[in-house]
N, C-alpha and C positions, 0 to 999 in steps of 0.2 A: 306128250305125257301130261296128264291132268292132275294127278295127285300122288301122294306118297306111295311108293311100291309096298306091297305087303311083305315081300321077302326079296333077298338078293338073288339075282339070276346066276351068280357065280358060285356062292357058297351056301345059299339057302337060309342065311341068318335073317331073322325078323327085326334085327336092331338096325334101323335105317334112320339116319339123321339128315335134317335139312342143312344145306350149306349156306352160310351167311357171308356175303362179300362186302368189302369196303372197310372202313375204319369205324366200327361201332363204339359208342360210348358204353362203358361197362356199367350196367344197371344191375340191381338185385335180380330182376327177371332174367336178364341175359346170363348172369352168373349161374343161376339155377338151371337154365336150359343147357348151358355148357356142361355143368356137373352131371346132369341126368342123361346126357347124350342125345337130347332131342335136336340139338344144333351143334354144328362144328364151324369153325372159321375157315373161310376159303381164300383169304388174302385180299389185298387191296386192288389188284389189277383185274379189271373186268374186260373180257374180250368179246362178249356177245355169243360165245359158244361154250359157256361155262355150265357144268353140270349142276343140277338142283339138289341131288341126294347123294349121300355117301354111306356105304355099308360099314358099320362099326366092327364087323367080324373080319373082313378081308380088305377093306379100304377101296373096294370097287366103287367107281363113281358113275352115276346114271342120271338121266333126265336132261340131256343136252337138247338145245333147240334144234329144229330141223335144219339140215345143211342146204346149200344152194341147189343140190340135186333133188331135194325133197326127201332124202333118206334120213331117217331118225338116227342120230349118232349116239350110241351107248344104250339105247333102249330096246334093241331088237330082240333081246332074250326075255324081256319082262313078261311075267304071267299075270 
């Protein structure tokens, strides 16, 4: 997956937020991104198979890296 999906494959919502991992310093820019829903926090533990995007309508997560089998995990329904 290369960019932000246009809509959620599960519910059709166009409200898709990027997921930010780690322990970010709260800046004014981050605060605004969180308030507007362009970013959500994903937690501090990073596994290497973490989704990049979350639907704000139904919380479906998408944009996982390709698995060992080469199958894309969580992206197969994206239009």
